[in-house]
N, C-alpha and C positions, 0 to 999 in steps of 0.2 A: 504493500500500500504506500503510495506517495504521501509524504508528510504534508500536513496542512500548512497554510501560510502562518497560522498562529504559532507554530513551533519553529518555523524557518527563520533564520538558519541556526542549526544546533551543532554544526561542525564546520571546519575550515572551508573557505571558498577559494577556488583557483580562478584567477583572472588572466586569460590568455591575451597577450599583446603582440601584434604582428610586426614589431620592430625592435631594434636593439635598445638598451637603456640610453637615456640622454636625448632622444629625439622628441618631437612634438607629441606623438601618439603616447609615448611613455610618460611624459610629464602630465598630460591630461588624464591618462589612465590611473596614475598614482593619486590624483585628487579623488577619484572614485574609490580606489582601494582604501585610502586613509579614511575617507568618509564612512564607508561601510564598517571598517574595523572599529571606529569610534562609536558608531551608532549601535552596533550589535554585539560588540565585545567578542567577536569571533575573528580568528586570524584570516586575513585575505592574502593569498600568495600571488605575487605578480610572476607570471610565466612568460618571459620575453622570448619570442621565437622570430627573429628577423630573417631577412632574405626571402628569395622566391616570391617576391611581390606579395607577401602576406599569405601565400597559399598554404604554407606549412601550419601556421597558427589557425587559420580558418578551417582547414580540414580536421585538425584535432578538435576544435570546438564543435564542428558539425557532427562528429562521431561520438561526442561525449554523452553520458546519460542525461536525459532531460529533467534533471531534478533540482536545478537552481544552484548546484555546487560547482559547475564549470560555466563561466561566463566569458564573453569575447568583447573586449573593448578595441574598436578598430577605427582607422581612418576610412572614409567612404569608398575609396577606390577598390578596396578588397571586394566589396559587394556590388559596385556599380560600373567598374571598368575592366575587371579581370576577365569576365566571360567574353566580351567582344574582342579583347586584346589577345587572349590565348586560345580561343576557340573551344576549349573544354577545360574544366576544372575538376579537382578531386572533391568538389562539393557543389551544391546548387546554391547560388548566392541569395536567392529568395526563399525557395522551398525548405532549405535545411536550417533556417534560423527563425526565431521568434523575436520580432523587434521589441526592445525594452524602452530605451530612452535616447533622445537626441541630446548630446552634450553641448556642442557649440559649432559654429561656423568659424573658420580661421582664414583671414585673408592671406593670399599668396603675394609675395613681393619679388619683383625682378631686381636682383641685387648684383653688384659687381665688386671685384677686388679693387681697392683704390688705385692700383696701377693701370687698370684697364682704360684704354684711351677714350672709348665712347662714354659720354655722360648722360645721354638721353636715349629714348627709344628710336628717335629719328636718326641719331648718330650711329646707333648700333645697327640699324637696318642698312644704312649707307655703307658702313664698314663691311658688313656681311656680303653685300652685293658687289663690293670691290674685290673681295677675296672669297669666291664661292667655295664652300666646303672646308675652309681652313680654320674657322672659329670653333672652339669647343665649349660646350655648356655642361654644367653639372646638374644631375637630377637624382632624387631618391629612386628607389627601384622602379622597374618598368610598370606602367599602369597607375602610378601615383599621380597626384595632382601636379607635382613639380615637373614630372615627365610630360604629361598631357598638356599642361599649360604651355610648355615650350613647343610641343608639336603644333598646337593650335596657333601659337605665335608665328612659327615658321610658315605655316600654310597661309595665314592671313597676310603676312608680310611678303610672301613669295621669295623666301630666302632659304639657303642651304647651310645648315649648321650641324656639326656632329654633336649629338647628345650622349654624354657618358653617364651611365647609371651606376649608382652605388647601392650597397645593401641596407639603405635606411637614411633617415634625415641626418643623423649625427655624422656618418662618414661623408655624406655629400657636403655638409657644412665645412668639414675639415678641408676638403678639396677647394672650396670657395675661399676660405680664410687663407689657405696657403698659396692661392693663385694658380693651382694645378689646372683647374678649370676656371677661367677668370670671371664667368658670370653664370647666372641660372636663376631659377625660381626657388624660393624658400618660404616656408610659412612664417608669419610674424612670431609664432611661438619660439622658433629657434633663432630667427634673425634679428629681432629687435635689440637684444643686449649688444650685439656686435655692430649694429647700425649706430646705436648710441655711443659706442666706444670708438667709432670712426674706422672700424676694421672692415666694414662692408658699406658700399655706397648704394642707396636705394635709387632706382631709376623710375619705376612705375609700379602700381598695384594692379593685381589681376581681378579686382572686384568691379562691380557696376558703378559703385559710388566710392568716393575717397574714404580712406580709413581714419578713424578718430586719432589713433596714435601717431599717424604720419600725415597730418592735414595738408602739408605743403607738397606732398608727392602726388603727381597726377595719376589718373588711371591709364591703363594701356589704351582703352577706347578713346580717351581724349588726347592721347599722344599720337594719333594717326591710324589706329586700327579700330574703327567704329564697330560696335557689336561684340567686341571681345569680352568674354567673361568666363573665368574659371571658378570652380567652387570646391573648397576643401571643407569637409565636415567630419566630425567624430561622433560615434554613437556606440551605445551598449546594446548587444544582442545576446540571446541565449539559444541553446539548441532547440530546434523545432519540437513541439509537443511538451515543452516545459509548462507545468500547470498555470492557467491564467491567474490564479490567486498569488502564485509566486512572482509572476511577471509584474502584476500590479503592485506588489510590495516593493519590488526592486525599482520600479518606475517612480513610486512615491519617494523612495530613499534618494534616488538621483536628483529629483526635483528639490528635495530638502537640502541636499548637499550644496546645490548651486545657489541656494538662498543665503548660505552662511557668509557673513561679511568678509571673513578672511579669504574665502574662495572667490567671492566677487572681485575683491581687490587683486588677487592673483591672476584671475582671468583677464582683467583690464590690463595688468602689467604685461601679460603674454600676448595681448591683442586678440584674444579669443572673444567672440560674441556669443554669449549663452543663448540658446534657442530651446524653447519648450515645445514638445509635440507629444500627443498621446501615443501609445504603442501603435494604434491603428493608423494615425496620421504619419508616423514614421514609416510604416509599411508601404503606404501609398507613395510617400516621398522617395523611398529606395527604388521602387519600381519605375517612377518617372525619371529618376537620375540614370538608371540602367538604360532606359530607352533613349535618353538624350545622348549619352556617351557612346552607345552602340551605333547610333546614326553618324556621329562625328568620326569614330574610329573606322567604320566601314566605308564611309564616303571618302575618307582621306587615305584609305589603305594603310593605316598605321599598324605595324607589326612589331612584335618583340625582336630585338636584335639577335 
Protein backbone atom coordinates (compact mmCIF):
# COMPACT_ATOMS: atom_id res chain seq x y z
CA UNK A 1 0.00 0.00 0.00
CA UNK A 2 1.38 3.42 -0.88
CA UNK A 3 1.69 5.62 2.18
CA UNK A 4 -0.79 8.46 2.41
CA UNK A 5 0.28 12.08 2.17
CA UNK A 6 -0.31 12.49 5.91
CA UNK A 7 2.72 10.28 6.72
CA UNK A 8 4.83 11.40 3.73
CA UNK A 9 7.78 11.77 3.91
CA UNK A 10 8.89 9.35 6.62
CA UNK A 11 12.28 8.43 5.11
CA UNK A 12 15.03 10.18 3.10
CA UNK A 13 14.24 11.65 -0.34
CA UNK A 14 16.60 11.44 -3.31
CA UNK A 15 16.67 14.53 -5.54
CA UNK A 16 18.17 13.78 -8.96
CA UNK A 17 19.84 16.79 -10.61
CA UNK A 18 20.94 16.50 -14.27
CA UNK A 19 24.11 18.59 -13.99
CA UNK A 20 27.36 18.71 -12.03
CA UNK A 21 27.56 20.70 -8.77
CA UNK A 22 28.03 24.46 -9.13
CA UNK A 23 25.81 25.13 -12.14
CA UNK A 24 22.45 26.89 -12.23
CA UNK A 25 20.40 23.70 -12.01
CA UNK A 26 22.37 22.61 -8.96
CA UNK A 27 22.08 25.99 -7.20
CA UNK A 28 18.31 26.16 -7.64
CA UNK A 29 17.88 22.45 -6.88
CA UNK A 30 19.65 22.94 -3.57
CA UNK A 31 17.15 25.65 -2.59
CA UNK A 32 14.42 23.00 -2.95
CA UNK A 33 16.54 20.36 -1.18
CA UNK A 34 17.28 22.62 1.81
CA UNK A 35 13.67 23.78 1.98
CA UNK A 36 12.30 20.22 2.09
CA UNK A 37 14.89 19.18 4.70
CA UNK A 38 13.95 22.09 6.95
CA UNK A 39 10.21 21.64 6.48
CA UNK A 40 10.01 17.88 7.02
CA UNK A 41 13.08 17.13 9.09
CA UNK A 42 13.94 14.32 6.66
CA UNK A 43 17.28 14.07 4.85
CA UNK A 44 17.13 15.03 1.17
CA UNK A 45 20.09 13.72 -0.81
CA UNK A 46 21.16 15.61 -3.95
CA UNK A 47 22.19 13.07 -6.60
CA UNK A 48 24.08 15.04 -9.29
CA UNK A 49 24.34 13.18 -12.59
CA UNK A 50 25.75 15.52 -15.22
CA UNK A 51 26.56 14.87 -18.86
CA UNK A 52 24.59 13.22 -21.67
CA UNK A 53 22.39 16.34 -21.81
CA UNK A 54 20.49 15.26 -18.70
CA UNK A 55 19.49 11.89 -20.13
CA UNK A 56 21.22 9.82 -17.41
CA UNK A 57 19.46 11.61 -14.53
CA UNK A 58 16.11 11.74 -16.35
CA UNK A 59 16.17 8.01 -17.18
CA UNK A 60 16.98 7.18 -13.53
CA UNK A 61 14.09 9.37 -12.35
CA UNK A 62 11.67 7.89 -14.91
CA UNK A 63 12.44 4.34 -13.76
CA UNK A 64 12.28 5.09 -10.00
CA UNK A 65 9.36 3.86 -7.88
CA UNK A 66 6.50 6.40 -7.98
CA UNK A 67 6.36 6.83 -4.22
CA UNK A 68 7.60 10.41 -3.79
CA UNK A 69 11.03 9.33 -2.54
CA UNK A 70 12.81 9.95 -5.85
CA UNK A 71 12.27 13.38 -7.40
CA UNK A 72 13.80 15.10 -10.40
CA UNK A 73 14.79 18.78 -10.36
CA UNK A 74 15.64 19.76 -13.90
CA UNK A 75 16.25 22.52 -16.39
CA UNK A 76 13.53 22.56 -19.03
CA UNK A 77 15.55 21.29 -21.97
CA UNK A 78 15.73 17.75 -20.60
CA UNK A 79 11.94 17.56 -21.02
CA UNK A 80 11.36 19.93 -23.95
CA UNK A 81 14.29 19.76 -26.38
CA UNK A 82 15.90 16.34 -25.89
CA UNK A 83 13.34 14.39 -27.91
CA UNK A 84 13.48 16.44 -31.15
CA UNK A 85 17.25 16.80 -30.74
CA UNK A 86 18.17 13.14 -30.25
CA UNK A 87 15.22 11.45 -31.98
CA UNK A 88 14.79 8.94 -29.19
CA UNK A 89 15.40 8.98 -25.46
CA UNK A 90 15.64 6.36 -22.70
CA UNK A 91 12.47 7.96 -21.25
CA UNK A 92 9.33 9.72 -22.48
CA UNK A 93 9.66 13.40 -21.46
CA UNK A 94 5.90 13.79 -20.96
CA UNK A 95 4.43 10.35 -20.21
CA UNK A 96 7.13 9.20 -17.75
CA UNK A 97 6.85 12.17 -15.38
CA UNK A 98 4.23 13.73 -13.12
CA UNK A 99 4.60 17.54 -13.09
CA UNK A 100 5.00 18.89 -9.55
CA UNK A 101 6.02 22.55 -9.55
CA UNK A 102 7.59 25.27 -11.68
CA UNK A 103 10.49 26.87 -9.83
CA UNK A 104 11.58 29.82 -11.96
CA UNK A 105 12.39 31.24 -15.35
CA UNK A 106 16.01 32.33 -15.69
CA UNK A 107 17.17 34.79 -18.36
CA UNK A 108 19.98 33.78 -20.68
CA UNK A 109 22.71 36.35 -21.33
CA UNK A 110 25.05 36.53 -24.30
CA UNK A 111 28.40 37.11 -22.58
CA UNK A 112 31.97 37.47 -23.79
CA UNK A 113 35.43 37.33 -22.31
CA UNK A 114 36.67 40.93 -21.82
CA UNK A 115 39.38 40.35 -24.46
CA UNK A 116 36.82 39.49 -27.19
CA UNK A 117 36.84 42.31 -29.78
CA UNK A 118 33.07 42.44 -30.48
CA UNK A 119 31.20 44.52 -27.90
CA UNK A 120 27.64 44.25 -29.26
CA UNK A 121 25.41 41.84 -31.18
CA UNK A 122 25.92 43.90 -34.37
CA UNK A 123 29.72 43.75 -33.97
CA UNK A 124 29.60 40.01 -33.24
CA UNK A 125 27.53 39.33 -36.38
CA UNK A 126 29.88 41.50 -38.48
CA UNK A 127 32.93 39.66 -37.09
CA UNK A 128 31.34 36.24 -37.70
CA UNK A 129 30.46 37.19 -41.31
CA UNK A 130 34.01 38.38 -41.97
CA UNK A 131 35.46 35.04 -40.76
CA UNK A 132 32.86 32.30 -41.44
CA UNK A 133 33.31 29.23 -39.22
CA UNK A 134 36.32 30.60 -37.34
CA UNK A 135 34.58 31.87 -34.16
CA UNK A 136 33.97 29.48 -31.26
CA UNK A 137 31.15 29.76 -28.73
CA UNK A 138 30.74 27.85 -25.45
CA UNK A 139 27.51 26.11 -24.44
CA UNK A 140 26.34 23.71 -21.74
CA UNK A 141 25.50 20.23 -23.01
CA UNK A 142 23.61 19.62 -26.27
CA UNK A 143 19.94 20.58 -26.17
CA UNK A 144 20.29 23.00 -23.23
CA UNK A 145 19.09 26.57 -23.56
CA UNK A 146 22.65 27.90 -23.92
CA UNK A 147 23.14 25.58 -26.91
CA UNK A 148 19.76 26.21 -28.57
CA UNK A 149 19.89 29.95 -27.87
CA UNK A 150 23.14 30.05 -29.86
CA UNK A 151 21.73 27.86 -32.66
CA UNK A 152 18.71 30.18 -32.90
CA UNK A 153 21.06 33.18 -32.89
CA UNK A 154 23.15 31.68 -35.72
CA UNK A 155 20.08 30.96 -37.82
CA UNK A 156 18.42 34.35 -37.39
CA UNK A 157 21.73 36.17 -37.98
CA UNK A 158 22.72 33.96 -40.91
CA UNK A 159 26.18 33.25 -39.49
CA UNK A 160 28.41 30.21 -39.10
CA UNK A 161 29.89 29.73 -35.61
CA UNK A 162 31.38 26.58 -34.08
CA UNK A 163 29.48 25.77 -30.87
CA UNK A 164 31.52 23.72 -28.39
CA UNK A 165 29.41 21.97 -25.74
CA UNK A 166 30.59 21.09 -22.23
CA UNK A 167 29.07 18.65 -19.69
CA UNK A 168 27.12 21.33 -17.79
CA UNK A 169 26.86 25.03 -16.84
CA UNK A 170 29.92 25.09 -14.59
CA UNK A 171 32.44 23.64 -17.14
CA UNK A 172 31.05 25.94 -19.88
CA UNK A 173 31.50 28.90 -17.55
CA UNK A 174 35.14 27.90 -16.90
CA UNK A 175 35.73 27.95 -20.69
CA UNK A 176 34.19 31.43 -20.96
CA UNK A 177 36.13 32.82 -17.98
CA UNK A 178 39.37 31.42 -19.38
CA UNK A 179 38.67 32.74 -22.87
CA UNK A 180 38.98 29.20 -24.32
CA UNK A 181 35.63 29.85 -26.00
CA UNK A 182 35.43 33.66 -25.98
CA UNK A 183 31.64 34.07 -25.99
CA UNK A 184 28.39 32.19 -25.48
CA UNK A 185 25.07 32.15 -23.68
CA UNK A 186 24.97 31.63 -19.93
CA UNK A 187 22.13 31.87 -17.43
CA UNK A 188 22.01 34.83 -15.06
CA UNK A 189 22.33 32.30 -12.21
CA UNK A 190 25.90 31.43 -13.16
CA UNK A 191 26.97 34.62 -14.98
CA UNK A 192 25.83 37.56 -12.81
CA UNK A 193 28.64 37.34 -10.20
CA UNK A 194 31.25 37.27 -13.00
CA UNK A 195 29.55 40.14 -14.85
CA UNK A 196 29.61 42.16 -11.60
CA UNK A 197 33.32 41.32 -11.13
CA UNK A 198 34.15 42.44 -14.70
CA UNK A 199 35.25 38.95 -15.72
CA UNK A 200 32.50 38.57 -18.33
CA UNK A 201 31.03 41.29 -20.55
CA UNK A 202 27.27 41.10 -21.19
CA UNK A 203 26.24 41.91 -24.77
CA UNK A 204 22.51 41.12 -24.83
CA UNK A 205 19.79 39.14 -23.03
CA UNK A 206 17.85 36.27 -24.64
CA UNK A 207 14.49 37.32 -23.16
CA UNK A 208 11.58 39.21 -24.76
CA UNK A 209 11.98 42.07 -22.27
CA UNK A 210 15.05 43.53 -20.57
CA UNK A 211 16.15 41.87 -17.33
CA UNK A 212 15.78 43.71 -13.95
CA UNK A 213 19.32 42.81 -12.83
CA UNK A 214 20.83 44.11 -16.11
CA UNK A 215 18.53 47.01 -17.07
CA UNK A 216 21.08 48.67 -19.37
CA UNK A 217 21.72 45.51 -21.43
CA UNK A 218 19.57 45.32 -24.58
CA UNK A 219 17.60 42.25 -25.67
CA UNK A 220 18.81 40.33 -28.72
CA UNK A 221 15.51 41.22 -30.42
CA UNK A 222 16.21 44.95 -30.04
CA UNK A 223 19.85 44.41 -31.09
CA UNK A 224 18.87 43.55 -34.64
CA UNK A 225 17.27 40.09 -34.50
CA UNK A 226 13.53 40.81 -34.05
CA UNK A 227 11.43 37.94 -32.73
CA UNK A 228 14.37 36.32 -30.94
CA UNK A 229 13.42 34.72 -27.63
CA UNK A 230 14.95 31.86 -25.68
CA UNK A 231 13.47 30.44 -22.49
CA UNK A 232 15.25 28.70 -19.66
CA UNK A 233 13.12 27.34 -16.86
CA UNK A 234 13.57 25.00 -13.91
CA UNK A 235 10.93 22.63 -12.59
CA UNK A 236 10.38 19.76 -10.19
CA UNK A 237 8.80 16.55 -11.49
CA UNK A 238 8.24 13.07 -10.05
CA UNK A 239 7.99 9.63 -11.70
CA UNK A 240 4.62 9.12 -13.44
CA UNK A 241 1.92 7.50 -11.26
CA UNK A 242 3.22 9.17 -8.07
CA UNK A 243 0.05 9.50 -5.93
CA UNK A 244 -1.75 12.85 -6.45
CA UNK A 245 -1.82 13.46 -2.69
CA UNK A 246 1.99 13.28 -2.60
CA UNK A 247 2.28 15.52 -5.71
CA UNK A 248 0.01 18.10 -4.06
CA UNK A 249 2.01 18.01 -0.83
CA UNK A 250 5.27 18.51 -2.77
CA UNK A 251 3.73 21.31 -4.84
CA UNK A 252 2.54 23.14 -1.71
CA UNK A 253 6.01 22.73 -0.18
CA UNK A 254 7.79 24.24 -3.21
CA UNK A 255 5.30 27.14 -3.25
CA UNK A 256 6.00 27.74 0.44
CA UNK A 257 9.79 27.55 -0.04
CA UNK A 258 9.60 30.24 -2.74
CA UNK A 259 7.78 32.57 -0.31
CA UNK A 260 10.60 32.51 2.28
CA UNK A 261 12.26 35.97 2.40
CA UNK A 262 15.77 34.46 2.26
CA UNK A 263 14.84 32.42 -0.83
CA UNK A 264 13.22 35.45 -2.53
CA UNK A 265 16.39 37.43 -1.87
CA UNK A 266 18.59 34.63 -3.23
CA UNK A 267 16.45 34.24 -6.36
CA UNK A 268 16.69 38.00 -7.00
CA UNK A 269 20.47 37.86 -6.59
CA UNK A 270 20.65 34.93 -9.03
CA UNK A 271 18.40 36.73 -11.53
CA UNK A 272 15.81 33.93 -11.30
CA UNK A 273 12.18 35.00 -11.80
CA UNK A 274 9.94 32.79 -9.60
CA UNK A 275 6.88 31.47 -11.47
CA UNK A 276 3.95 29.64 -9.88
CA UNK A 277 1.97 27.04 -11.83
CA UNK A 278 -0.32 24.27 -10.64
CA UNK A 279 0.86 20.75 -11.55
CA UNK A 280 -1.77 20.72 -14.34
CA UNK A 281 -0.61 24.09 -15.70
CA UNK A 282 2.99 22.90 -15.64
CA UNK A 283 1.95 19.82 -17.63
CA UNK A 284 0.32 21.99 -20.32
CA UNK A 285 3.35 24.30 -20.38
CA UNK A 286 5.81 21.39 -20.80
CA UNK A 287 3.81 20.07 -23.77
CA UNK A 288 3.66 23.51 -25.44
CA UNK A 289 7.42 24.05 -24.98
CA UNK A 290 8.14 20.59 -26.42
CA UNK A 291 6.02 21.48 -29.47
CA UNK A 292 7.72 24.89 -29.90
CA UNK A 293 11.28 23.56 -29.77
CA UNK A 294 10.43 20.51 -31.89
CA UNK A 295 9.38 22.93 -34.67
CA UNK A 296 12.55 25.04 -34.30
CA UNK A 297 14.90 22.03 -34.18
CA UNK A 298 13.24 20.24 -37.11
CA UNK A 299 12.86 23.36 -39.27
CA UNK A 300 16.53 24.23 -38.77
CA UNK A 301 17.86 20.69 -38.98
CA UNK A 302 19.72 21.08 -35.69
CA UNK A 303 21.40 17.82 -34.73
CA UNK A 304 23.72 16.79 -31.91
CA UNK A 305 27.37 16.99 -32.93
